[in-house]
N, C-alpha and C positions, 0 to 999 in steps of 0.2 A: 233340640239341636237344629232343626230346620229353620227355626226362627232366627237363631243367632247367625246362621250362615247367610241368610238373605239380608241380614242387617250389616253384612260386611264384617262380621266378627266383633262389632263394637259392643255387644252386650256383655262381654266378659265371660269368664268360665262359669261363674255361678249362675247368672241370669240366663245365659244362653243354653247351657246344657246340664245344669245340675249345681251342686254346691261347691264353691271354692273353699279351700281351707282358710284363706285369709279374709278378714273383713274388707269392705270397700275402702278405697284410699281416703285418708283424711279424717277418720273418726277418732274419738278419744280411745285410749287403750282399753283392752278388755279388763273387766274386774279381776282382781287377784284371786288365785285359787287359795282357798282357806286351808292352810296346812299342807299344801302340795308344792309344786314347783314354782307357782306364781307368787306374787306378794309384793311387787313393786321393786324399785331400785334401791330400797333400803336407805333412803335419804338422799341419794344422788339425784340432782335435779333432773326432771324429765326432759327439759329442753336443753340441757347443757352438755357439752363434751363431745357428743357424737360417737361414732363407732369405736374409735381407739380408746376413748375414755371408759366406755363400758368394758372393753377387754381388759384394760388396766385394772379397773375396780375388781373384776372377777378374779383376775390373776393375783392381785395383791391379797385378796381375801383368802385364796387358796394357799398362798405363802404363809399368811398369818395363822391359818388353821393347821399348818404343818402337813399339807396334803402330799402324799408320796410322789405324785406325778410331777410336782414342780421342783423336786429336789435335784440338785446336781446338774448334770449335763442335759437332762430332759427339760429343764426349765425353758430355755429359749425356743426349743422345738414346740413345746406346749403353747407358748405365747403365740407363735405363728399359727398354730392350728386353731386357737381361739379366735384370732382375727379372721381367718378364713371362714370359720363357723358363723360368726356374726355377719360377715359380708354376704352370706347366702340367704339370710333371713330378713324379714321386714323390720322397720323401726319399731313396730308394736311389740316384737319379741324383745328388743333391747329394753323397752320400758317395763316389760313384764318380769325381768330378771329379779329374783330375790337374793340380795347379797348375803343374807343370813344362811342361804342354802346354795352357795356358789357351786358346790359340787354337782348340783342338778344340771348345770350347763354341760359338764363332762358326760353325764348320762345321755343328754339329748344329742350331743356330738357323736357318741358311740352308736346310738340307735340309728341315726341318719347314715352313718358309714355302713352299718350292717344292711341297711335297706337297699344298697347298691346290688346286693346279691339276691335278696329275697325280702318279703314283708317282715319287718322286725318289730319286736315289742319288748318291753320290760315291765315288771310288776313289782310294787312294793306295798307293804302294809303301812298305813299312816297312823291310825289311832282307833280307839274304841270311843263311840259317842253315845251317851245315854239318851234313850228315847222313852218317854213316858207313854204307856199304853193304858187306856181306860179299861178296867175289868170289873164286871159285875160279880159281887160275892154275896153269900148268904151267911156271913159270919155271926150275925145276931140271931139266927134261927133257933139256936139251942136254948135261948132264953124262954122260960116257960110262959106260955100265953102270948108270945109275940105273934102278931099278924103276919101271915106269909108275905103279903105284898110289902109291908113295911120292913120286913127282915132283909130284903134285897137292898144292897147298897153298891155304889160305884166308887172305886178308888183307883188311883194311878199306880200302876205296877211298873217299876223300872225295868227297861229292856235295853239292849245294847246293839248298836249298828257297827259293823266292822267297815271301816273306811279304807279303801285302797286307791292307789294311784296307778294308772296304766298309761304308758307312753308308747304310741304307735309311730311307725314311719313306713312309707311305701311310695311308689311312684304316684304322683298326684294325677287326678283325673276328675271329670265331672261325676257327680253323684257319689263321691267317695264318702262324704260325711253321712249320707243316708245308710250306706253299707256298713260303716263303722258303728253307728249307733244301733243299727239292727243287730249286728254281731254281739254287742254288749247286752242288748235286751234279750237275745235268744238264750243266753246263759243266766238270765235272771238279774242282771245288773241295772241299777238306776243311775243315770248321770246326774251328779250334783253340780259339778263345775266342768267347764271345758275351755281349754286354750288351744286354738288351732291355727297353724301357720303353713304357708307355702314357701318353699325355697326358690331361689332364682333359677336353679337348674332342674326343676321339675319334680321335687319330692315334697311330701307332706310331713309335718311334725305335729302330732295331735296328742295333747295331754288331757286325760280325763280323770276326774276324781269321782269315784263311784261308791255306792253301797249295794248290798244285796248278796254278797258272798258271805256265807255263814260263819267262817272261821278266819283266823289270822293267816292261814296257810296260803303262801304265795305260789308254791310249786303247783298245787292243784289248780289254782286259778290260771296260772300260766299255761298249763297243759290243756285246760278247757278252751282257752282262747286259741291256742295253736291248732287244736283239733277243728275248731269252727273255721279258722282261716283255711286249713287244708281242704275242708269240704267244699269251700267256695273259692278256691284259689284262682281259678281262671278269671272270674269277674272281679274279685276283690283286689287282686294285685295289679290289674291292668295288663297282665301278660296277654300275648296274642297266641291262642292255641292253634292258629292256622299254620304255625311253623312246626307243629309237632305231628309226627306220623300218626295217622289214624284218628286225629282229634277233630275232624270236621263234623260240625253239629248238624249238617244238612241230612235230610231224608230224600230218598229218590223222588218222592212225589212233589218235593219242593222245587225240583229243577224245571222251571217253566219261565215263559216270557210272553208278555202281551204287547211288546214293542219290537220294532225292527231296529236293532242296535246299529245297523249300517246308516240309519238316518240321524243318529245321535252324534252331535259334535260337542266336545267339551271345550269351553273357551278359557275359563280361569277358575282357580280355587279361591273361595271367598271366606271359608271358615272351617274349623275342625270341631267335632262334637263327640259325644259319648260313644257312639257306635260307628262313626265314619266321618268322611269329609263332605262338605257341600261345595258344589261347583255351579257356576253359571254356564249355560250352553244353549244350543239350539236343537230342536227336534222337528224334522221335516219343515224347517224354515221358521218355526215359532220359537221365541225366547222362552227358555225353561230353566227351572232349578233342578239340579241332579244331586241326590244324596247317594254316595257310594259307600257301601259297607266295607270297612277295613278290619275292624276288630270283631272277629267272628264269635267271641264270647257274648256279643250283643245281638246274635242272630234272632233270638226270640222276640226282642223288642223291635227289630227291623221287620220281621215277618208280621208282627202284630199291626204295625203301622200300615203295611200293605193291605192286610185284611180289612181294617177299618176304612181306609180310603176307598176301597172298592165298593163299599156299602153306602157311601154318603154322596149326596149331590145337593148343594145348597149355595145360594149366592154369598153366604158368609162363612163358608168352609173352603179352604184352599182346594183348588180343582186338581184332581188326580188325572194324569195323562197316561201313565203306564209304569210297568216295573219289569225287572229281569232278575231272576234268582237262579241263574245258571253260572256257578263258580267258574272262573273268577270274576265274571261280569254280574255283579249284584247292585242294581240301581233302583232308586225310586225317582220317578220323573213327575214333577208338578209344575203348575203355572209359575211364571216368574213374578214375584211380588216386588216390584221395582223400588218401592220406598222403604223396604226393610221391615224391621219389627217395630212394634209399638214401644218397646223398651228403648230402642235406638232413637226413635223419633222424640221421645220425651226426655231421656236422660243423657244421650250423647249429642243430639242436635239441639237440645235445650229449647224445645218448643213449649210454650205456655198456652193452654187451652182456655178459652172463655166458655161460658155455660152452654151455648148452642152447639159448639163442637164437642164438648164433653158428652152431651146428650146423644149426638149423632154417633160418635164412636161407641158409646156404651150400648146403644140400641143395636148396632152392627154385631157386637159381641154377644149380646143376649139372644138375638135371633138365631145366630149360629148355634149357641149352646142349647137353646130351647129345642131346636131341631134334633140335636144329638140326644137329648134326654127323652124326647118322644120316641126315639129308636132304641131306648134303654142302653145308650152308650154313655159311660162316665169318662170324662177326659183324664182326670186325676193329675194333671200337671198344667192347669190353667194359670198363666202368668203373662206378663206383658211381652216377654221374649218369645212366647209361642203364639202371639197375635201379630199377623202380618198385614201390611198396608199396600194396596195396589196403586197404580198410577193415578186412579181417580179418587184416592183417599177412602176406599172401602176397606174396612177392617175384616179380616177373615181368620178363623180359628185354624191352627196348624199343629203339627207335631203330635202324632197319635201313638207314639211308641209305648206309652204307659196306659193308653185308653183300653177299656174292656167293657164287655156287656155286664150289666148289673146282675149279681146273683139274687135270687129271690129272697134268700135269707139275709143278704146284706153283708156277709162276712167276706172280706177281701184283704189282700196283703197290706200290712201297715207300712207307714213311712214311704209311700210312693209319692213322687212329686219333688218340689223344691221347698226347703224349709220356710223361707220368708212368706210364701203364699199358701202354706199347708194348713189344713183345718186341724183344730185341736184333737178331734176324735181320731184322726189319722195318726197324728204325732204320738198319741198315748195308746195306740194299739187297740182301740175300741172298734166295734162293728160300725161301718159307715155306708152311706149310699150316695146318691147324686147331690145331696145337699152339701157335700164336701166341695163340689165345684162352685156352689153358690157362695160359700165362704171365700174361696179364692177370688171370685169375681168382686167381692167386697173390697179386697186389697187392690185389685186392678182399678176399681172405681176411685179409690183413694188416690192412686197414682195419677189418674186422669185429672182429678181435682187439684192435686198439689204439685205435679211434675217432680215428685221425689220418690226415692227408692225406700220401701218399708224398712224400718229398724236399721238405719245406716250406721248407728253408733254401736252395733253389736255384730259379732260374727254369727253365722247361720245357726249354730247349735245354741248359742245364748238366746237368740230370737225364738227358737223353738221352745226352749225351756220357759221363756216368758209367756209365750202364747198359751202353753198348756196351763199356766197359772192365771190366765185371764188378761194378759197384756194385749192391747190393741193400739194401732197408730193414733196419734193425736189429730183430731179433725180441726182444720182451721176455724177460727171464730167467725170468720165472714162467710163460711160455707152456706149455700142455699139450704134453708131449714129442711125441706123435704128430701134433699140429697143426703144431708146429714142423717136423717132418720132412716133412709134406705140403707146407707152403709152400715149403720149400727144393727139393723135387722139382718143384713146379709152375714155379718160375722158374729151373730148370737152363739153362745157356747152350746146351747141345746139345738141340734140340727133341725128338729121338727119346728122350731120357732122361726126358722129362716124361710123367706118366701121362695116360691118356684120362679124359674126364669119367665114363664108366661105372666106371672103376677108382676115381676119386675118390668117387663115390657110395657104392660098396661100403665104402670106408675110413671115410667119414663116418658111415654107418649103423652100422658096427661100434663106432666111438667113442661114438656116441649110445646104442647098446644097453647099453654098459658104464658109461654115465654117468647111467642113469635115476634113480639115487638122489639125484642132485643136486637141490637145492631152489632155487626162484626162477629164473625164466627171463629176467627182464630187470630191471636196476637202472638207474634214471634219475636224472639230476641234476635234471630237472624232475619234482618229486614229485607234481604235480597230475595226471599222466597215467600210467596203468599199462596199457600195451597187452597185456602177456602175449604168448604165441605160440599159434597154433592150427594144427594139422596138417590 
């Protein structure tokens, strides 16, 4: 969140503070959900017609199917509601509508309406799907004289997976997709397909096709999901428990301050994030960044960031100035990183880095991360939006709300971080250690080399599912051979095969030393600014 704020909010909801429900603008539509609500426009051209055509096609199909809601006087009212429904949702939703299942649009519309009062969901059973399971048998052992080893045989035994569709809606917010997928995983569900969208008025519409529920029973699944939502309602729904009597999460020992708030002046708000807003200001005459806690359900994340920042001091870690945790004044004050985030620098300002600048920026990141790992701190949300650039083009690691000390056993909470940069072992709920940060750095290094966002043709859940199955970004053919090799080693599927940050530093310094003859450290599309690089 800190990174997005200092980038002036340009990083967007997903890259700045978590996952957004909608894919980045401009990609191809998400793949159709097999057997669920997706499936394409049923032959209606993807590029033709626009909003009103999609509404008419859905409405006409409902009429043709004899749907009760389109009969009589309700017809014109329903048509108007359909137009308002599609107007709230991105173009990718229109492209995703399956006209053979036009009634699904009414389900989505109803769930979105219910979400105005509380987190809403609906569940339905889709189908049984045969799954072949290899099973070792000893069916031939009864034959007289049969050798015991030869008697064992393997055969495929048919089993069946129960496939359900779950439609969620709630107020949209950063990290919502992580919370939703964790909620599904907690009750034993596996995501097969996902279609996720954000409305123009701040709600999510998330359609998951899952397996893992042992029966066709939708009532039991619905109750299990509602119980999980209720257990985590404060953080899941985006509600602000600060408005509820007695819901303050603070403990008396948390009421402290190491800054003089009288010297703090707030100048302007620059962004919003998962646990508060970011402002530019001054403290005792120095320009600073100020994160102000607004959503007290994120108190633990806020406090964790303060604890980590107090323990670190390195040229490539954002400098901590002070904090105040005396409600209602809850601040984190850090140095002002005037050039914003690396995400903003690459993707919003459209800078293209040549190899010397790539190496310089990458070394800045690695030196900060190596320092953290030496102190047994795992960042757990390393991405370009959490890497800030100061006035001298020094890159510094920031945003420690998800950071923590590494457990000796390596067992930590799964699905922390942001999907596009998240290591496969974290996505699949396996034990992990600081090599998860190395994986994320591999994605950042790819960003530095390409000036592109990872997996732009997918929404975050689809990217996560692909990564778990071995998907990685395509490396440009003209990439420096040693940089290509380094990226591939950083995002190895087996964490122990990834290098440490100290090893990466040595590798990058050697490449840098052998590339000293290269001229020009930075080429920009915006020619009116030539930042260069400074060591």
